[in-house]
SEGUTI-760532 format. One line per field, with one value per residue (C-alpha): residue number from 0; residue in three letters; x, z, y. Coordinates in steps of 0.001 Angstrom, whole numbers. Each point is the difference from the previous one (the first is absolute). Layout:
n = (NUM_...)
res = (ala_...)
east = (X_...)
up = (Z_...)
north = (Y_...)
This chain:
n = (0_1_2_3_4_5_6_7_8_9_10_11_12_13_14_15_16_17_18_19_20_21_22_23_24_25_26_27_28_29_30_31_32_33_34_35_36_37_38_39_40_41_42_43_44_45_46_47_48_49_50_51_52_53_54_55_56_57_58_59_60_61_62_63_64_65_66_67_68_69_70_71_72_73_74_75_76_77_78_79_80_81_82_83_84_85_86_87_88_89_90_91_92_93_94_95_96_97_98_99_100_101_102_103_104_105_106_107_108_109_110_111_112_113_114_115_116_117_118_119_120_121_122_123_124_125_126_127_128_129_130_131_132_133_134_135_136_137_138_139_140_141_142_143_144_145_146_147_148_149_150_151_152_153_154_155_156_157_158_159_160_161_162_163_164_165_166_167_168_169_170_171_172_173_174_175_176_177_178_179_180_181_182_183_184_185_186_187_188_189_190_191_192_193_194_195_196_197_198_199_200_201_202_203_204_205_206_207_208_209_210_211_212_213_214_215_216_217_218_219_220_221_222_223_224_225_226_227_228_229_230_231_232_233_234_235_236_237_238_239_240_241_242_243_244_245_246_247_248_249_250_251_252_253_254_255_256_257_258_259_260_261_262_263_264_265_266_267_268_269_270_271_272_273_274_275_276_277_278_279_280_281_282_283_284_285_286_287_288_289_290_291_292_293_294_295_296_297_298_299_300_301_302_303_304_305_306_307_308_309_310_311_312_313_314_315_316_317_318_319_320_321_322_323_324_325_326_327_328_329_330_331_332_333_334_335_336_337_338_339_340_341_342_343_344_345_346)
res = (met_his_phe_ser_leu_glu_lys_ala_lys_val_asp_tyr_glu_val_val_ser_ala_phe_asp_ile_asn_pro_ile_ala_asn_ser_val_tyr_arg_his_asn_phe_pro_ser_val_asn_val_val_gln_arg_asn_ile_glu_ala_leu_ser_leu_asn_tyr_tyr_glu_lys_leu_asn_ala_asp_leu_trp_thr_met_ser_pro_pro_cys_gln_pro_arg_gly_ser_asp_asp_pro_arg_ser_lys_ser_phe_leu_phe_leu_val_asp_leu_leu_gly_lys_leu_lys_asn_lys_pro_ser_phe_ile_val_leu_glu_asn_val_ala_gly_phe_glu_lys_ser_asp_ser_arg_lys_leu_leu_leu_thr_gln_leu_val_asp_gln_gly_phe_ser_tyr_glu_glu_tyr_ile_leu_asn_pro_ile_gln_phe_gly_tyr_pro_asn_ser_arg_thr_arg_tyr_tyr_leu_ile_ala_ser_arg_asp_asn_ser_arg_ile_leu_lys_asn_asp_leu_phe_asn_pro_asn_asn_cys_glu_phe_leu_his_thr_ile_asp_gly_ile_asp_met_ile_ser_pro_val_his_ser_asn_ser_val_gln_ser_leu_glu_ser_asn_val_ser_val_ser_lys_lys_ile_asp_phe_glu_lys_ser_leu_trp_lys_asp_asp_phe_ser_his_gln_ile_ser_asp_phe_leu_asp_asp_leu_asp_gln_asp_lys_phe_lys_lys_tyr_ser_ile_ser_gln_lys_leu_leu_asp_ser_his_gly_tyr_val_phe_asp_val_val_met_pro_ser_ser_arg_arg_ser_cys_cys_phe_thr_lys_gly_tyr_tyr_his_tyr_asn_gln_gly_thr_gly_ser_val_leu_gln_ile_ser_gly_thr_val_gly_val_asp_ile_gln_thr_ser_glu_asn_thr_arg_tyr_phe_thr_glu_tyr_glu_ile_ala_arg_leu_leu_gly_phe_pro_glu_lys_phe_asn_phe_ile_glu_lys_leu_glu_pro_glu_met_leu_ser_gln_asn_cys_leu_val_thr_leu_lys_gln_arg_tyr_arg_leu_leu_gly_asn_ser_leu_ser_val_val_val_val_ser_asn_leu_phe_lys_his_leu_phe_leu_ser)
east = (0_2849_1809_-3346_-397_3533_-598_-3216_1900_-2576_931_-163_1475_-320_-993_206_373_-1510_811_248_2750_3498_1725_-2328_504_3790_44_-2384_2059_3150_-1558_-1775_2090_-1758_-3520_-1549_-618_-2499_217_-3147_-3453_-1814_-3150_2022_550_-2429_-2532_1953_3135_-1711_-1579_3463_1367_-2641_1023_-1573_527_-246_1651_-570_647_-1596_659_-1899_-3297_-1345_-2678_-902_-762_34_3664_2249_2281_-2783_73_2263_-1861_-3400_1478_900_-3442_-1586_2528_-1157_-3360_1562_2725_-489_3126_-998_2253_-1017_1206_388_1824_-367_1505_-955_-136_-2584_-2879_-117_-2819_-2205_646_-2217_3043_-368_-3708_751_2622_-2266_-2869_2285_1493_-3448_-1109_3060_-476_2566_-336_1976_1053_846_2339_1261_3370_3112_3578_-198_-2360_2920_2517_1603_386_-1269_-3578_-1157_-3762_-1099_-2973_509_-2158_514_-2261_-361_-1806_1320_-2920_2325_812_-3274_457_-2422_-2115_-3237_-2116_1078_-489_2351_-1160_1162_2883_747_3246_2035_2750_1378_1107_-1221_2808_2576_1403_-585_206_-3323_-593_-195_-3119_-2011_-3427_-125_-3007_-635_-1902_-2763_184_3735_1277_2697_987_-1367_-419_-652_1646_3402_2667_3498_1569_-1709_-368_2241_1956_1584_3527_1681_-744_1380_3487_1851_1215_3566_-532_-151_2819_3317_3221_1153_3519_542_210_-3195_-1796_777_-1662_-3325_442_-2541_1639_-57_-1558_-2946_-381_-7_-2546_-2290_988_-3367_-1849_2009_-1361_3021_565_2820_1672_-2043_-3306_-2484_-1811_914_-2134_-755_2815_-1247_1619_647_2350_3329_-1512_-2857_90_-3543_-2094_2441_1458_1866_3556_2352_1488_2909_875_-1772_-3749_-2524_-1646_2632_3396_668_76_3287_1536_2239_-2844_-2899_-191_-2240_-539_2189_-1682_955_-1395_-3327_126_469_-2907_-2109_1097_2485_2682_3663_928_-2014_2130_-262_1814_2573_-472_-2771_628_741_-2942_-2424_389_1017_1567_1097_1042_680_-2626_133_-891_-3113_-1094_547_-2238_-2627_-13_-310_-2792_-1920_734_-1996_495_1585_-789_-3743_-386_2037_-2475_-2909_1735_397_-3706_-956_2254_1268_-2835)
up = (0_867_-3293_-1806_1470_-1124_-3499_-305_1025_2667_2691_3200_3406_1597_3651_940_-1636_1571_-368_2359_-1973_1379_-3272_-2040_2477_-110_-3814_13_2600_-2021_-3029_1953_3149_957_230_3320_-261_2395_614_1976_-508_-1161_1915_3227_-567_1563_-1693_1300_-1736_-3393_768_606_-3228_-1883_-3307_-3219_-1830_1141_-2260_735_-1413_2600_117_-2488_1563_-1719_2655_226_3363_1721_-872_2981_-2382_-639_3612_-593_-3167_1722_2844_-2467_-1611_3431_898_-2941_1717_3307_-1036_52_-2132_-2797_-3034_-3129_-2284_107_-2442_417_-1898_358_-1929_-2710_1812_2803_-1946_784_3752_2772_1178_-3118_670_3551_-1323_-2674_2469_2411_-2761_-1113_3605_585_-3129_-2315_-3733_-1491_-3093_-271_-2527_-1198_-1635_-1236_-600_-3575_-702_699_-2151_2837_-1008_3229_564_3487_1_3121_1515_740_1723_210_2243_696_2489_-1807_-1638_-2747_-912_-449_-1245_-2080_2364_-1294_1222_3231_-308_2072_-1928_-3290_-1559_-3029_262_-1935_-2195_-1212_1877_-1221_-1465_33_-3177_206_-2287_-906_-909_-3717_771_3021_1389_1706_-578_323_3009_-1207_3219_110_-3460_1780_-1015_2503_-117_2013_-2569_-909_371_349_-301_-3249_-1740_-2939_470_-2373_518_-1972_2872_2722_1392_-580_3064_-1154_1028_3654_155_1836_-1856_2064_-62_200_3799_468_-2620_2034_3053_-1868_-2274_214_624_-2790_2369_652_-3693_-908_2649_200_-2868_-1647_2759_-440_-1958_-2215_-1720_-2060_19_-3114_1730_812_2813_3160_2710_3351_2509_3379_3407_-790_-2886_133_2623_-1963_-3710_-1332_-133_1856_-2923_-3274_-514_-2697_-2903_-1164_-3234_-2526_-534_2644_-899_-2649_1698_3142_3289_1796_3149_-2313_-1807_2498_3255_2467_-323_2448_2791_-1654_-3368_1661_1798_-3350_-1514_2913_-778_2835_-778_-507_3335_1914_1721_2656_3278_398_3732_2443_3200_2632_2156_-2920_-451_2722_-2151_-3594_-558_-3704_-2535_-2056_-3657_939_2346_-2745_-2339_2743_464_-3741_-273_2661_-1656_-2577_-3452_482_-3585_367_3348_-1181_-2843_2441_2097_-3128_-695_3605_645_-3274_-2524)
north = (0_2369_-608_412_3483_810_-1347_2027_3163_798_2534_-2047_-733_-3444_496_-3699_-3422_-3135_-3690_-2937_-1778_847_-888_2212_2836_-319_101_2969_1864_-705_1732_2763_599_3239_-1478_-1030_-3768_-1564_-3753_-712_-1410_3104_-967_281_3726_2453_2233_2984_-1318_153_3380_1441_-1473_2009_-1609_1329_-3292_-3611_-2574_-3651_-3438_-2273_-3765_-2138_-1052_-3113_-435_3688_1577_-3407_-435_884_1892_2544_1226_3001_1003_-127_2045_2765_-137_457_2708_2116_468_1094_2427_3754_447_-2346_-484_1872_-2800_-3791_-2271_-3768_-2941_-3649_-3246_-512_-1667_2551_1650_-3017_46_1318_2006_2149_515_1136_2419_1502_428_1853_2167_1167_569_2190_2100_-1579_-374_-2848_-1928_-3704_-1563_-3348_751_-1758_1312_-1328_2911_2354_-1859_-1971_-3679_-1519_-1113_989_530_1860_1831_3704_2583_3766_2091_3722_2251_3056_1830_1199_-3592_-1909_-3554_-2035_-2088_1510_-2898_-1709_-3720_-2173_-3063_1516_-1921_2167_1895_2549_-1420_3323_3131_3389_2083_-2821_-1583_-3755_-3005_-1587_-3639_-745_-2058_1088_-738_3397_2253_3705_1296_2340_2026_705_-1007_-2007_-3513_-2520_-3739_-3095_-2205_1451_-2685_1412_-3431_-1014_3368_841_3230_2479_-1284_2781_2365_-2282_-379_-3220_-1878_718_3640_-1090_-2563_76_-746_-2975_-1338_-3741_-112_2017_-2086_-3125_1590_177_-3011_-2820_-3343_-2546_-2528_2324_832_-3688_-955_3044_2278_-573_1928_3224_2937_681_3351_1484_3440_859_-858_2748_-1823_-1900_-1569_1597_-521_-1217_-374_-3683_804_-1873_-2310_-1599_-770_306_3154_2255_1963_-425_-1223_1253_-1961_2146_-1784_-2178_-104_-995_-3293_-769_63_-1993_1893_-451_1416_2048_1743_69_1929_1761_3733_1912_1936_3296_-1065_-765_3353_1776_-1931_1274_3566_511_2620_-870_1578_-2623_-2597_-2685_327_-2780_-501_858_1862_-2702_1052_-357_-3741_-2384_-2716_544_3617_-464_1055_-3190_-333_-1955_2802_2580_-1964_-250_3775_603_-2550_1918_3346_1947_1499_3412_970_-685_1775_3002_527_-161_2681_2153_-372_740_2986_1439_-325)
């Protein structure tokens, strides 16, 4: 979220950043040493604490909630929804990101009901980085909300059971599918659809980056660090989603990348042709953590801290490669969120 604000060139100051994960907080603090980082359950903080923060903007990416409000992981999110109704110093803006599927949860309905009760207008989106020319498919739900009367958003008819969402952002150049089932809303003239499929749609590839634009130039020793063993390729190579530097699409990277083989993200075949030439440990590897960060839209200046502060983690103080992949898998697309910030604050 912080890098998204930077990328959007919004005038901002971060008053506090919250996470319960010590590794995430250490990496964040390493990149933004001047920001106050709070490592506590946010529901344990008092109403007065949030009143004093007096933040204009809340950004949030709450844990995935497959069981909605009954899921224990939704506790902190529901606390914030309830807090909105109690605060005198309410935020003027909210930006939320979550997995596709959140739009069908009762947690979303509770949020929308509270937003309307507290005088917010809002817009909901289902978006993918491919629409912005980034060759990584990461379909996500996004919500932007405003209490600012000068910035009225398009929820003309409040219906928490509605499952039609915006797939384009006003004023932002985006790539459209070559074949799309989207339709035009007569009320707002904005493209909306229940049926758009980001995974199966054909895209105007000429406007997209190739994966090669995001790759590191690895020497032989570094290549070995990310190389996939021949034993694994021979036994489970068929489950990998394999892409090439010339490809214009890769699968969503999840927190299980590098640990599990199937459905956690693409692997890279450097030479030969996928499906024609044999994958070997010399030509096939995992994406590096920094390549994935670039595909998510992180700037070049972003970097991982090598070691945690000793007091932050009782056992292993190294930020391992597996932990880096876990953090990235739980991250968001900086490029998508930055364009939502542009729409919210600069349009």
